GUSELO-232023 format. One record per residue (C-alpha): residue number from 1; residue in one letter; z, y, x. Coordinates in nm, 2 decimals. Layout:
N
NUM A Z Y X
...
***
This chain:
267
1 M -2.19 -4.61 3.17
2 K -2.45 -4.65 2.90
3 N -2.27 -4.94 2.76
4 K -1.94 -4.74 2.73
5 K -2.12 -4.45 2.56
6 K -2.29 -4.69 2.32
7 L -1.95 -4.85 2.24
8 F -1.79 -4.51 2.19
9 D -2.07 -4.40 1.95
10 S -2.04 -4.72 1.75
11 L -1.67 -4.69 1.73
12 Y -1.70 -4.32 1.63
13 N -1.95 -4.40 1.35
14 L -1.73 -4.68 1.22
15 V -1.42 -4.46 1.21
16 A -1.61 -4.18 1.04
17 V -1.74 -4.42 0.77
18 I -1.39 -4.56 0.71
19 C -1.24 -4.22 0.68
20 C -1.52 -4.11 0.44
21 I -1.46 -4.42 0.22
22 L -1.09 -4.36 0.22
23 L -1.13 -4.00 0.12
24 I -1.38 -4.09 -0.16
25 G -1.14 -4.35 -0.28
26 V -0.85 -4.11 -0.29
27 L -1.06 -3.85 -0.48
28 L -1.19 -4.10 -0.73
29 Y -0.84 -4.23 -0.79
30 T -0.71 -3.88 -0.85
31 V -0.99 -3.80 -1.09
32 A -0.93 -4.13 -1.28
33 T -0.56 -4.04 -1.33
34 L -0.62 -3.69 -1.46
35 T -0.56 -3.63 -1.83
36 Y -0.85 -3.61 -2.07
37 Y -1.00 -3.27 -2.16
38 G -0.79 -3.11 -2.42
39 Q -0.50 -3.35 -2.38
40 E -0.16 -3.20 -2.30
41 N -0.03 -3.27 -1.95
42 P 0.35 -3.29 -1.97
43 R 0.40 -3.22 -1.60
44 A 0.18 -2.91 -1.61
45 V 0.36 -2.77 -1.92
46 E 0.70 -2.84 -1.76
47 V 0.61 -2.64 -1.45
48 M 0.45 -2.36 -1.65
49 E 0.76 -2.33 -1.87
50 R 0.98 -2.32 -1.56
51 Y 0.78 -2.03 -1.41
52 V 0.77 -1.83 -1.73
53 E 1.14 -1.89 -1.84
54 K 1.31 -1.88 -1.50
55 G 1.06 -1.68 -1.29
56 V 1.22 -1.33 -1.32
57 E 1.58 -1.47 -1.28
58 E 1.50 -1.69 -0.97
59 T 1.25 -1.46 -0.79
60 G 1.34 -1.11 -0.92
61 A 0.97 -1.03 -0.96
62 V 0.84 -0.90 -1.29
63 N 0.49 -1.01 -1.19
64 I 0.51 -1.39 -1.24
65 V 0.20 -1.45 -1.03
66 A 0.37 -1.28 -0.73
67 G 0.68 -1.49 -0.79
68 M 0.47 -1.81 -0.78
69 I 0.26 -1.74 -0.47
70 L 0.53 -1.58 -0.26
71 D 0.84 -1.77 -0.37
72 Y 0.77 -2.10 -0.55
73 R 0.45 -2.16 -0.36
74 A 0.51 -1.94 -0.05
75 F 0.42 -2.22 0.19
76 D 0.07 -2.24 0.04
77 T 0.02 -1.87 0.08
78 L 0.14 -1.91 0.44
79 G -0.14 -2.16 0.49
80 E -0.40 -1.92 0.34
81 S -0.29 -1.64 0.58
82 H -0.32 -1.88 0.87
83 V -0.67 -1.97 0.75
84 L -0.77 -1.60 0.78
85 F -0.62 -1.58 1.13
86 T -0.79 -1.89 1.24
87 A -1.13 -1.77 1.10
88 L -1.09 -1.44 1.30
89 I -1.01 -1.64 1.62
90 C -1.32 -1.86 1.56
91 V -1.55 -1.56 1.51
92 L -1.40 -1.39 1.82
93 I -1.48 -1.70 2.02
94 L -1.83 -1.73 1.89
95 L -1.93 -1.36 1.89
96 G -1.70 -1.20 2.15
97 K -1.85 -1.05 2.46
98 D -1.65 -1.08 2.79
99 E -1.64 -0.81 3.05
100 K -1.91 -0.98 3.26
101 N -2.16 -0.99 2.98
102 M -2.08 -0.63 2.88
103 R -2.15 -0.51 3.23
104 K -2.48 -0.71 3.24
105 E -2.60 -0.58 2.91
106 F -2.45 -0.24 2.91
107 D -2.76 -0.04 3.01
108 S -3.02 -0.23 2.80
109 Y -2.82 -0.32 2.49
110 Y -2.54 -0.06 2.44
111 T -2.73 0.25 2.54
112 V -3.06 0.19 2.35
113 E -2.98 -0.05 2.06
114 Y -2.62 0.03 1.97
115 E -2.63 0.41 2.02
116 S -2.98 0.48 1.88
117 Y -3.02 0.22 1.60
118 H -2.68 0.10 1.48
119 K -2.46 0.41 1.52
120 L -2.38 0.56 1.18
121 A -2.11 0.80 1.28
122 G -2.35 1.09 1.31
123 D -2.45 1.07 0.94
124 S -2.31 1.38 0.78
125 I -2.31 1.23 0.43
126 L -2.11 0.92 0.54
127 R -1.87 1.14 0.73
128 L -1.81 1.37 0.43
129 V -1.76 1.06 0.21
130 G -1.51 0.94 0.46
131 Y -1.31 1.26 0.46
132 L -1.29 1.24 0.08
133 L -1.23 0.87 0.03
134 L -1.02 0.76 0.33
135 P -0.69 0.93 0.22
136 C -0.73 0.80 -0.13
137 L -0.81 0.44 -0.01
138 F -0.52 0.42 0.23
139 L -0.28 0.56 -0.03
140 F -0.41 0.33 -0.30
141 G -0.40 0.03 -0.07
142 I -0.03 0.10 0.02
143 Y 0.05 0.15 -0.35
144 I -0.11 -0.19 -0.44
145 L 0.06 -0.36 -0.15
146 L 0.41 -0.23 -0.24
147 N 0.38 -0.30 -0.61
148 G 0.28 -0.67 -0.59
149 Q 0.61 -0.78 -0.74
150 L 0.58 -0.54 -1.03
151 S 0.22 -0.55 -1.13
152 P -0.12 -0.71 -1.04
153 G -0.18 -0.66 -0.67
154 G 0.02 -0.75 -0.36
155 G -0.07 -0.85 -0.01
156 F -0.42 -0.98 -0.05
157 S -0.54 -0.70 -0.28
158 G -0.37 -0.42 -0.09
159 G -0.48 -0.56 0.25
160 A -0.84 -0.58 0.13
161 I -0.84 -0.22 0.02
162 M -0.69 -0.10 0.36
163 G -0.93 -0.32 0.55
164 A -1.22 -0.16 0.36
165 A -1.08 0.18 0.45
166 L -1.07 0.09 0.82
167 I -1.44 -0.02 0.79
168 I -1.54 0.31 0.63
169 F -1.34 0.49 0.90
170 A -1.53 0.31 1.18
171 A -1.87 0.36 1.01
172 G -1.82 0.72 0.94
173 F -1.64 0.84 1.25
174 G -1.74 0.58 1.51
175 F -1.56 0.30 1.68
176 E -1.45 0.53 1.96
177 T -1.23 0.73 1.72
178 V -1.09 0.41 1.56
179 D -1.01 0.26 1.90
180 K -0.78 0.55 1.99
181 V -0.53 0.44 1.73
182 F -0.63 0.08 1.64
183 T -0.69 -0.12 1.95
184 E -0.76 -0.49 2.00
185 K -0.41 -0.53 2.14
186 L -0.25 -0.36 1.84
187 L -0.46 -0.57 1.59
188 K -0.36 -0.90 1.76
189 T 0.01 -0.79 1.79
190 V 0.03 -0.69 1.42
191 T -0.13 -1.01 1.30
192 F 0.09 -1.22 1.53
193 V 0.41 -1.05 1.42
194 A 0.32 -1.07 1.05
195 L 0.24 -1.44 1.06
196 T 0.55 -1.52 1.27
197 F 0.77 -1.33 1.03
198 Y 0.62 -1.51 0.74
199 S 0.65 -1.85 0.91
200 F 1.02 -1.80 0.99
201 A 1.10 -1.64 0.65
202 K 0.94 -1.91 0.43
203 G 0.82 -2.20 0.64
204 Y 1.14 -2.39 0.57
205 V 1.05 -2.44 0.20
206 F 0.81 -2.72 0.31
207 F 1.12 -2.92 0.39
208 T 1.36 -2.80 0.12
209 G 1.14 -2.79 -0.19
210 A 1.00 -2.52 -0.42
211 N 1.32 -2.32 -0.46
212 G 1.41 -2.33 -0.09
213 I 1.75 -2.22 0.03
214 E 1.95 -1.92 -0.09
215 N 1.86 -1.65 0.16
216 H 2.13 -1.40 0.04
217 I 1.88 -1.12 0.02
218 P 1.94 -0.93 -0.30
219 K 1.67 -0.97 -0.56
220 G 1.74 -0.62 -0.69
221 I 1.68 -0.50 -1.04
222 P 1.36 -0.64 -1.19
223 G 1.11 -0.36 -1.24
224 M 1.23 -0.15 -0.94
225 I 1.03 -0.11 -0.62
226 L 1.30 -0.27 -0.41
227 S 1.32 -0.60 -0.60
228 G 1.20 -0.95 -0.56
229 G 1.40 -1.04 -0.25
230 L 1.16 -1.15 0.02
231 I 0.85 -1.10 -0.19
232 L 0.80 -0.74 -0.08
233 P 0.82 -0.79 0.30
234 L 0.61 -1.11 0.26
235 D 0.35 -0.90 0.07
236 I 0.35 -0.65 0.35
237 A 0.30 -0.92 0.61
238 V 0.01 -1.07 0.42
239 G -0.15 -0.73 0.37
240 F -0.15 -0.66 0.74
241 V -0.31 -0.99 0.81
242 V -0.58 -0.94 0.56
243 A -0.65 -0.58 0.67
244 C -0.67 -0.67 1.04
245 T -0.89 -0.97 0.96
246 M -1.14 -0.77 0.76
247 F -1.17 -0.50 1.03
248 G -1.19 -0.77 1.30
249 F -1.48 -0.94 1.13
250 Y -1.67 -0.61 1.09
251 S -1.61 -0.50 1.45
252 L -1.71 -0.84 1.59
253 F -2.03 -0.86 1.39
254 R -2.12 -0.49 1.47
255 R -2.04 -0.48 1.84
256 G -1.94 -0.82 1.96
257 S -1.57 -0.73 2.02
258 I -1.27 -0.58 1.84
259 G -1.23 -0.30 2.10
260 Y -1.44 -0.17 2.39
261 D -1.31 -0.05 2.72
262 H -1.43 0.31 2.68
263 K -1.32 0.40 3.04
264 F -1.59 0.16 3.16
265 M -1.84 0.29 2.90
266 D -1.80 0.65 3.03
267 Q -1.87 0.55 3.39
***
């Protein structure tokens, strides 16, 4: 048994060293083939000119950045969204409390530490600020989310604003109030549906190239709210993922779960 373990450790170390050497070699070769500082890169200029000259025509988005990240490079943005989802799952695994642990620590942890020390919902100033800011934050987040194809903004920016609004909502009015409308099941469902829609809507570009396949969705009139083809629904999907991830992180770090079973807490 010891010989097998020793052999496995030796093989593991050998494979790790080989992989590191290969990675270093690839990175050094890439750096060596880069153009010198200040030297014009014909390929980069060609891509840039294509985006600038054909961007509005091919994507329907006045905001060229939105056209790049949600049309030409939509598959990359899909990967970024999955990174957020994967990070949320990892934090849930590391910090999440199961029902057994909650029952064991309920009397000592939740009643004393959580209620007395960590609870912010009773703060009158924070609650007043919440009443004033929350409608504005949600409205502004929706505005940024829906105008990504027209102006700076989109899914990541709008989702971050709405996620911050949910965090202020939880801090000012308590998790019990948030859980009545924004449960763990709802958060997971919204995130799953958003990522699934994005995957089916734009995952195929990995196989077909940057321009993908004609999806027959009207691009609309550039400058109008209903323009950009799939960019608007993709922005909405990304925004939901970002907002749910931000609130999920906050909830996990504050109480060890995304949603508590308040029926159990009241017993």
